[in-house]
N, CA, C and O atoms as a GROMACS GRO file, in nm:
protein
  400
    1UNK      N    1   0.086  -0.116   0.000
    1UNK     CA    2   0.000   0.000   0.000
    1UNK      C    3   0.091   0.122   0.000
    1UNK      O    4   0.170   0.141   0.093
    2UNK      N    5   0.080   0.204  -0.103
    2UNK     CA    6   0.166   0.322  -0.117
    2UNK      C    7   0.082   0.448  -0.131
    2UNK      O    8  -0.014   0.452  -0.209
    3UNK      N    9   0.118   0.549  -0.056
    3UNK     CA   10   0.049   0.677  -0.061
    3UNK      C   11   0.144   0.782  -0.119
    3UNK      O   12   0.238   0.825  -0.052
    4UNK      N   13   0.119   0.822  -0.242
    4UNK     CA   14   0.200   0.923  -0.312
    4UNK      C   15   0.351   0.892  -0.302
    4UNK      O   16   0.428   0.975  -0.254
    5UNK      N   17   0.392   0.773  -0.347
    5UNK     CA   18   0.533   0.734  -0.332
    5UNK      C   19   0.629   0.816  -0.418
    5UNK      O   20   0.750   0.815  -0.392
    6UNK      N   21   0.580   0.886  -0.517
    6UNK     CA   22   0.669   0.964  -0.604
    6UNK      C   23   0.670   1.113  -0.567
    6UNK      O   24   0.736   1.193  -0.634
    7UNK      N   25   0.599   1.150  -0.462
    7UNK     CA   26   0.598   1.290  -0.419
    7UNK      C   27   0.741   1.333  -0.386
    7UNK      O   28   0.816   1.259  -0.323
    8UNK      N   29   0.777   1.450  -0.429
    8UNK     CA   30   0.908   1.510  -0.402
    8UNK      C   31   1.023   1.442  -0.476
    8UNK      O   32   1.139   1.471  -0.447
    9UNK      N   33   0.994   1.354  -0.570
    9UNK     CA   34   1.100   1.296  -0.653
    9UNK      C   35   1.104   1.370  -0.785
    9UNK      O   36   1.001   1.414  -0.836
   10UNK      N   37   1.224   1.385  -0.841
   10UNK     CA   38   1.233   1.449  -0.972
   10UNK      C   39   1.183   1.351  -1.079
   10UNK      O   40   1.158   1.234  -1.052
   11UNK      N   41   1.169   1.402  -1.199
   11UNK     CA   42   1.109   1.327  -1.310
   11UNK      C   43   1.178   1.192  -1.331
   11UNK      O   44   1.112   1.088  -1.341
   12UNK      N   45   1.310   1.192  -1.338
   12UNK     CA   46   1.384   1.068  -1.361
   12UNK      C   47   1.363   0.967  -1.248
   12UNK      O   48   1.340   0.849  -1.274
   13UNK      N   49   1.371   1.013  -1.126
   13UNK     CA   50   1.357   0.921  -1.012
   13UNK      C   51   1.215   0.867  -0.998
   13UNK      O   52   1.196   0.755  -0.951
   14UNK      N   53   1.116   0.944  -1.039
   14UNK     CA   54   0.978   0.893  -1.039
   14UNK      C   55   0.970   0.770  -1.128
   14UNK      O   56   0.916   0.666  -1.088
   15UNK      N   57   1.023   0.782  -1.250
   15UNK     CA   58   1.014   0.672  -1.346
   15UNK      C   59   1.101   0.554  -1.303
   15UNK      O   60   1.060   0.439  -1.319
   16UNK      N   61   1.218   0.580  -1.250
   16UNK     CA   62   1.304   0.471  -1.202
   16UNK      C   63   1.236   0.396  -1.088
   16UNK      O   64   1.237   0.272  -1.086
   17UNK      N   65   1.179   0.469  -0.994
   17UNK     CA   66   1.112   0.405  -0.881
   17UNK      C   67   0.994   0.321  -0.928
   17UNK      O   68   0.981   0.205  -0.888
   18UNK      N   69   0.909   0.376  -1.013
   18UNK     CA   70   0.789   0.303  -1.057
   18UNK      C   71   0.825   0.184  -1.145
   18UNK      O   72   0.756   0.082  -1.142
   19UNK      N   73   0.931   0.195  -1.225
   19UNK     CA   74   0.977   0.082  -1.305
   19UNK      C   75   1.027  -0.030  -1.214
   19UNK      O   76   0.994  -0.146  -1.235
   20UNK      N   77   1.106   0.007  -1.112
   20UNK     CA   78   1.156  -0.092  -1.016
   20UNK      C   79   1.040  -0.156  -0.940
   20UNK      O   80   1.036  -0.278  -0.924
   21UNK      N   81   0.946  -0.074  -0.894
   21UNK     CA   82   0.831  -0.126  -0.821
   21UNK      C   83   0.752  -0.225  -0.905
   21UNK      O   84   0.715  -0.332  -0.858
   22UNK      N   85   0.726  -0.189  -1.029
   22UNK     CA   86   0.648  -0.278  -1.117
   22UNK      C   87   0.723  -0.409  -1.139
   22UNK      O   88   0.662  -0.516  -1.141
   23UNK      N   89   0.855  -0.402  -1.156
   23UNK     CA   90   0.936  -0.521  -1.174
   23UNK      C   91   0.929  -0.612  -1.051
   23UNK      O   92   0.914  -0.733  -1.064
   24UNK      N   93   0.941  -0.554  -0.933
   24UNK     CA   94   0.932  -0.632  -0.809
   24UNK      C   95   0.796  -0.698  -0.797
   24UNK      O   96   0.786  -0.815  -0.760
   25UNK      N   97   0.692  -0.625  -0.828
   25UNK     CA   98   0.555  -0.678  -0.821
   25UNK      C   99   0.539  -0.797  -0.915
   25UNK      O  100   0.488  -0.902  -0.876
   26UNK      N  101   0.583  -0.780  -1.039
   26UNK     CA  102   0.568  -0.887  -1.140
   26UNK      C  103   0.653  -1.008  -1.103
   26UNK      O  104   0.605  -1.121  -1.107
   27UNK      N  105   0.780  -0.984  -1.069
   27UNK     CA  106   0.872  -1.094  -1.039
   27UNK      C  107   0.834  -1.173  -0.915
   27UNK      O  108   0.872  -1.289  -0.902
   28UNK      N  109   0.761  -1.113  -0.824
   28UNK     CA  110   0.720  -1.180  -0.701
   28UNK      C  111   0.573  -1.218  -0.699
   28UNK      O  112   0.520  -1.262  -0.597
   29UNK      N  113   0.507  -1.200  -0.814
   29UNK     CA  114   0.365  -1.235  -0.826
   29UNK      C  115   0.282  -1.171  -0.714
   29UNK      O  116   0.203  -1.238  -0.647
   30UNK      N  117   0.303  -1.042  -0.696
   30UNK     CA  118   0.235  -0.966  -0.591
   30UNK      C  119   0.150  -0.856  -0.655
   30UNK      O  120   0.146  -0.843  -0.777
   31UNK      N  121   0.086  -0.780  -0.573
   31UNK     CA  122   0.009  -0.666  -0.617
   31UNK      C  123   0.040  -0.547  -0.529
   31UNK      O  124   0.100  -0.561  -0.423
   32UNK      N  125  -0.001  -0.431  -0.573
   32UNK     CA  126   0.017  -0.309  -0.494
   32UNK      C  127  -0.102  -0.218  -0.518
   32UNK      O  128  -0.162  -0.218  -0.626
   33UNK      N  129  -0.135  -0.143  -0.417
   33UNK     CA  130  -0.236  -0.039  -0.428
   33UNK      C  131  -0.165   0.092  -0.402
   33UNK      O  132  -0.094   0.107  -0.302
   34UNK      N  133  -0.184   0.188  -0.492
   34UNK     CA  134  -0.111   0.313  -0.481
   34UNK      C  135  -0.205   0.430  -0.506
   34UNK      O  136  -0.288   0.428  -0.597
   35UNK      N  137  -0.191   0.532  -0.423
   35UNK     CA  138  -0.259   0.660  -0.444
   35UNK      C  139  -0.159   0.750  -0.514
   35UNK      O  140  -0.048   0.772  -0.466
   36UNK      N  141  -0.200   0.804  -0.629
   36UNK     CA  142  -0.112   0.893  -0.705
   36UNK      C  143  -0.199   0.995  -0.778
   36UNK      O  144  -0.304   0.961  -0.832
   37UNK      N  145  -0.155   1.119  -0.779
   37UNK     CA  146  -0.235   1.225  -0.840
   37UNK      C  147  -0.188   1.266  -0.979
   37UNK      O  148  -0.251   1.350  -1.043
   38UNK      N  149  -0.080   1.208  -1.026
   38UNK     CA  150  -0.029   1.240  -1.160
   38UNK      C  151  -0.089   1.140  -1.258
   38UNK      O  152  -0.049   1.023  -1.259
   39UNK      N  153  -0.185   1.183  -1.341
   39UNK     CA  154  -0.251   1.088  -1.432
   39UNK      C  155  -0.156   1.027  -1.533
   39UNK      O  156  -0.178   0.914  -1.578
   40UNK      N  157  -0.051   1.097  -1.572
   40UNK     CA  158   0.046   1.041  -1.667
   40UNK      C  159   0.116   0.920  -1.606
   40UNK      O  160   0.130   0.817  -1.672
   41UNK      N  161   0.161   0.933  -1.482
   41UNK     CA  162   0.229   0.822  -1.416
   41UNK      C  163   0.132   0.706  -1.392
   41UNK      O  164   0.166   0.590  -1.415
   42UNK      N  165   0.013   0.737  -1.347
   42UNK     CA  166  -0.086   0.633  -1.322
   42UNK      C  167  -0.116   0.556  -1.451
   42UNK      O  168  -0.123   0.433  -1.449
   43UNK      N  169  -0.134   0.627  -1.561
   43UNK     CA  170  -0.167   0.563  -1.688
   43UNK      C  171  -0.051   0.479  -1.741
   43UNK      O  172  -0.073   0.375  -1.804
   44UNK      N  173   0.070   0.522  -1.715
   44UNK     CA  174   0.187   0.449  -1.765
   44UNK      C  175   0.214   0.322  -1.686
   44UNK      O  176   0.248   0.219  -1.744
   45UNK      N  177   0.201   0.327  -1.554
   45UNK     CA  178   0.248   0.216  -1.471
   45UNK      C  179   0.138   0.127  -1.414
   45UNK      O  180   0.166   0.012  -1.380
   46UNK      N  181   0.018   0.175  -1.401
   46UNK     CA  182  -0.089   0.095  -1.339
   46UNK      C  183  -0.153   0.002  -1.441
   46UNK      O  184  -0.161   0.034  -1.560
   47UNK      N  185  -0.199  -0.112  -1.394
   47UNK     CA  186  -0.276  -0.204  -1.477
   47UNK      C  187  -0.426  -0.176  -1.464
   47UNK      O  188  -0.502  -0.190  -1.560
   48UNK      N  189  -0.467  -0.138  -1.343
   48UNK     CA  190  -0.606  -0.104  -1.315
   48UNK      C  191  -0.607   0.032  -1.249
   48UNK      O  192  -0.532   0.057  -1.155
   49UNK      N  193  -0.692   0.120  -1.298
   49UNK     CA  194  -0.703   0.254  -1.242
   49UNK      C  195  -0.839   0.272  -1.178
   49UNK      O  196  -0.942   0.238  -1.236
   50UNK      N  197  -0.839   0.325  -1.058
   50UNK     CA  198  -0.962   0.360  -0.987
   50UNK      C  199  -0.965   0.511  -0.981
   50UNK      O  200  -0.882   0.573  -0.914
   51UNK      N  201  -1.061   0.570  -1.049
   51UNK     CA  202  -1.068   0.716  -1.056
   51UNK      C  203  -1.176   0.768  -0.963
   51UNK      O  204  -1.289   0.718  -0.962
   52UNK      N  205  -1.140   0.869  -0.886
   52UNK     CA  206  -1.232   0.930  -0.791
   52UNK      C  207  -1.255   1.076  -0.830
   52UNK      O  208  -1.165   1.143  -0.880
   53UNK      N  209  -1.376   1.122  -0.806
   53UNK     CA  210  -1.408   1.263  -0.826
   53UNK      C  211  -1.488   1.310  -0.705
   53UNK      O  212  -1.593   1.255  -0.674
   54UNK      N  213  -1.436   1.411  -0.638
   54UNK     CA  214  -1.500   1.463  -0.517
   54UNK      C  215  -1.525   1.353  -0.414
   54UNK      O  216  -1.630   1.352  -0.349
   55UNK      N  217  -1.430   1.262  -0.401
   55UNK     CA  218  -1.441   1.154  -0.303
   55UNK      C  219  -1.533   1.041  -0.341
   55UNK      O  220  -1.554   0.948  -0.263
   56UNK      N  221  -1.590   1.046  -0.461
   56UNK     CA  222  -1.682   0.942  -0.508
   56UNK      C  223  -1.618   0.863  -0.622
   56UNK      O  224  -1.541   0.918  -0.702
   57UNK      N  225  -1.649   0.734  -0.629
   57UNK     CA  226  -1.598   0.649  -0.735
   57UNK      C  227  -1.652   0.696  -0.870
   57UNK      O  228  -1.774   0.703  -0.890
   58UNK      N  229  -1.562   0.727  -0.961
   58UNK     CA  230  -1.601   0.768  -1.095
   58UNK      C  231  -1.598   0.647  -1.189
   58UNK      O  232  -1.691   0.626  -1.266
   59UNK      N  233  -1.490   0.568  -1.181
   59UNK     CA  234  -1.476   0.456  -1.274
   59UNK      C  235  -1.362   0.367  -1.228
   59UNK      O  236  -1.267   0.414  -1.166
   60UNK      N  237  -1.371   0.238  -1.259
   60UNK     CA  238  -1.262   0.143  -1.244
   60UNK      C  239  -1.231   0.093  -1.384
   60UNK      O  240  -1.319   0.042  -1.453
   61UNK      N  241  -1.105   0.108  -1.425
   61UNK     CA  242  -1.068   0.074  -1.562
   61UNK      C  243  -0.947  -0.019  -1.561
   61UNK      O  244  -0.842   0.014  -1.507
   62UNK      N  245  -0.964  -0.136  -1.622
   62UNK     CA  246  -0.855  -0.229  -1.646
   62UNK      C  247  -0.796  -0.195  -1.783
   62UNK      O  248  -0.868  -0.200  -1.883
   63UNK      N  249  -0.669  -0.160  -1.788
   63UNK     CA  250  -0.610  -0.116  -1.914
   63UNK      C  251  -0.603  -0.226  -2.020
   63UNK      O  252  -0.577  -0.196  -2.137
   64UNK      N  253  -0.626  -0.351  -1.983
   64UNK     CA  254  -0.626  -0.459  -2.081
   64UNK      C  255  -0.760  -0.474  -2.153
   64UNK      O  256  -0.769  -0.548  -2.251
   65UNK      N  257  -0.861  -0.404  -2.106
   65UNK     CA  258  -0.991  -0.411  -2.172
   65UNK      C  259  -0.988  -0.337  -2.305
   65UNK      O  260  -0.913  -0.240  -2.322
   66UNK      N  261  -1.068  -0.383  -2.398
   66UNK     CA  262  -1.069  -0.330  -2.535
   66UNK      C  263  -1.089  -0.178  -2.541
   66UNK      O  264  -1.019  -0.110  -2.616
   67UNK      N  265  -1.182  -0.126  -2.466
   67UNK     CA  266  -1.217   0.016  -2.473
   67UNK      C  267  -1.156   0.097  -2.359
   67UNK      O  268  -1.202   0.208  -2.331
   68UNK      N  269  -1.053   0.044  -2.294
   68UNK     CA  270  -0.999   0.107  -2.173
   68UNK      C  271  -0.955   0.251  -2.197
   68UNK      O  272  -0.989   0.339  -2.118
   69UNK      N  273  -0.880   0.277  -2.303
   69UNK     CA  274  -0.828   0.412  -2.322
   69UNK      C  275  -0.936   0.511  -2.363
   69UNK      O  276  -0.924   0.630  -2.334
   70UNK      N  277  -1.040   0.464  -2.429
   70UNK     CA  278  -1.153   0.552  -2.461
   70UNK      C  279  -1.223   0.593  -2.332
   70UNK      O  280  -1.250   0.711  -2.310
   71UNK      N  281  -1.253   0.494  -2.247
   71UNK     CA  282  -1.318   0.523  -2.118
   71UNK      C  283  -1.230   0.608  -2.028
   71UNK      O  284  -1.277   0.698  -1.960
   72UNK      N  285  -1.101   0.578  -2.030
   72UNK     CA  286  -1.007   0.653  -1.947
   72UNK      C  287  -0.999   0.798  -1.990
   72UNK      O  288  -0.997   0.888  -1.905
   73UNK      N  289  -0.994   0.822  -2.119
   73UNK     CA  290  -0.989   0.960  -2.168
   73UNK      C  291  -1.116   1.036  -2.131
   73UNK      O  292  -1.109   1.153  -2.094
   74UNK      N  293  -1.231   0.972  -2.140
   74UNK     CA  294  -1.358   1.036  -2.102
   74UNK      C  295  -1.354   1.074  -1.954
   74UNK      O  296  -1.392   1.186  -1.918
   75UNK      N  297  -1.308   0.983  -1.870
   75UNK     CA  298  -1.301   1.011  -1.726
   75UNK      C  299  -1.201   1.122  -1.695
   75UNK      O  300  -1.230   1.210  -1.615
   76UNK      N  301  -1.085   1.118  -1.758
   76UNK     CA  302  -0.984   1.221  -1.733
   76UNK      C  303  -1.032   1.358  -1.778
   76UNK      O  304  -0.997   1.460  -1.717
   77UNK      N  305  -1.111   1.362  -1.883
   77UNK     CA  306  -1.168   1.490  -1.927
   77UNK      C  307  -1.267   1.543  -1.824
   77UNK      O  308  -1.276   1.664  -1.802
   78UNK      N  309  -1.341   1.452  -1.760
   78UNK     CA  310  -1.433   1.494  -1.654
   78UNK      C  311  -1.355   1.549  -1.534
   78UNK      O  312  -1.400   1.642  -1.468
   79UNK      N  313  -1.238   1.493  -1.508
   79UNK     CA  314  -1.158   1.535  -1.393
   79UNK      C  315  -1.073   1.658  -1.421
   79UNK      O  316  -1.061   1.746  -1.335
   80UNK      N  317  -1.015   1.667  -1.541
   80UNK     CA  318  -0.914   1.770  -1.568
   80UNK      C  319  -0.951   1.866  -1.681
   80UNK      O  320  -0.876   1.962  -1.705
   81UNK      N  321  -1.061   1.844  -1.748
   81UNK     CA  322  -1.100   1.933  -1.857
   81UNK      C  323  -1.076   1.870  -1.993
   81UNK      O  324  -1.011   1.766  -2.005
   82UNK      N  325  -1.129   1.934  -2.094
   82UNK     CA  326  -1.129   1.876  -2.228
   82UNK      C  327  -0.993   1.885  -2.298
   82UNK      O  328  -0.977   1.829  -2.407
   83UNK      N  329  -0.896   1.952  -2.239
   83UNK     CA  330  -0.766   1.966  -2.304
   83UNK      C  331  -0.682   1.840  -2.294
   83UNK      O  332  -0.579   1.829  -2.361
   84UNK      N  333  -0.722   1.745  -2.213
   84UNK     CA  334  -0.642   1.624  -2.193
   84UNK      C  335  -0.681   1.519  -2.297
   84UNK      O  336  -0.798   1.503  -2.329
   85UNK      N  337  -0.579   1.448  -2.349
   85UNK     CA  338  -0.606   1.348  -2.452
   85UNK      C  339  -0.490   1.249  -2.459
   85UNK      O  340  -0.379   1.280  -2.414
   86UNK      N  341  -0.516   1.132  -2.514
   86UNK     CA  342  -0.411   1.034  -2.540
   86UNK      C  343  -0.366   1.047  -2.684
   86UNK      O  344  -0.447   1.071  -2.774
   87UNK      N  345  -0.237   1.032  -2.704
   87UNK     CA  346  -0.181   1.027  -2.839
   87UNK      C  347  -0.104   0.897  -2.854
   87UNK      O  348  -0.039   0.851  -2.760
   88UNK      N  349  -0.113   0.838  -2.972
   88UNK     CA  350  -0.037   0.716  -3.001
   88UNK      C  351   0.106   0.754  -3.039
   88UNK      O  352   0.127   0.843  -3.121
   89UNK      N  353   0.204   0.686  -2.979
   89UNK     CA  354   0.344   0.707  -3.012
   89UNK      C  355   0.407   0.570  -3.035
   89UNK      O  356   0.343   0.467  -3.016
   90UNK      N  357   0.532   0.570  -3.077
   90UNK     CA  358   0.602   0.443  -3.097
   90UNK      C  359   0.622   0.368  -2.965
   90UNK      O  360   0.646   0.248  -2.966
   91UNK      N  361   0.612   0.438  -2.854
   91UNK     CA  362   0.624   0.376  -2.721
   91UNK      C  363   0.489   0.350  -2.656
   91UNK      O  364   0.484   0.325  -2.536
   92UNK      N  365   0.382   0.356  -2.731
   92UNK     CA  366   0.249   0.336  -2.676
   92UNK      C  367   0.174   0.466  -2.660
   92UNK      O  368   0.212   0.568  -2.717
   93UNK      N  369   0.067   0.462  -2.585
   93UNK     CA  370  -0.016   0.581  -2.566
   93UNK      C  371   0.047   0.674  -2.463
   93UNK      O  372   0.101   0.630  -2.362
   94UNK      N  373   0.040   0.804  -2.493
   94UNK     CA  374   0.096   0.907  -2.405
   94UNK      C  375  -0.014   1.009  -2.377
   94UNK      O  376  -0.086   1.052  -2.467
   95UNK      N  377  -0.025   1.047  -2.251
   95UNK     CA  378  -0.123   1.146  -2.211
   95UNK      C  379  -0.068   1.285  -2.240
   95UNK      O  380   0.045   1.317  -2.203
   96UNK      N  381  -0.147   1.368  -2.307
   96UNK     CA  382  -0.102   1.501  -2.344
   96UNK      C  383  -0.204   1.607  -2.299
   96UNK      O  384  -0.320   1.577  -2.272
   97UNK      N  385  -0.155   1.730  -2.292
   97UNK     CA  386  -0.238   1.845  -2.262
   97UNK      C  387  -0.236   1.933  -2.385
   97UNK      O  388  -0.129   1.978  -2.427
   98UNK      N  389  -0.352   1.957  -2.445
   98UNK     CA  390  -0.359   2.036  -2.568
   98UNK      C  391  -0.416   2.173  -2.538
   98UNK      O  392  -0.514   2.186  -2.464
   99UNK      N  393  -0.355   2.273  -2.595
   99UNK     CA  394  -0.407   2.410  -2.582
   99UNK      C  395  -0.534   2.422  -2.664
   99UNK      O  396  -0.549   2.356  -2.766
  100UNK      N  397  -0.626   2.506  -2.620
  100UNK     CA  398  -0.752   2.528  -2.694
  100UNK      C  399  -0.728   2.599  -2.825
  100UNK      O  400  -0.822   2.625  -2.899
   0.00000   0.00000   0.00000
């Protein structure tokens, strides 16, 4: 159980920590529950996302589901506004902020 484990870490260390954590979880056949407020990090490293709005459950999304990124983008727009979107890259989907 982790509460904002990447708080106060710089960009590089956030990714190194979450990569190491995911590796440990997979290699030991374990799971983790993490609270994180950065949607980019959550989308990159989590397998299942639980989205809350005003303390209420908005959606639970398993990224392996067929329509996961469509549902996720809809939820993130409800949380952060219509400027947020996913873009396809050679490294997979990336969360972006678009100017109006």
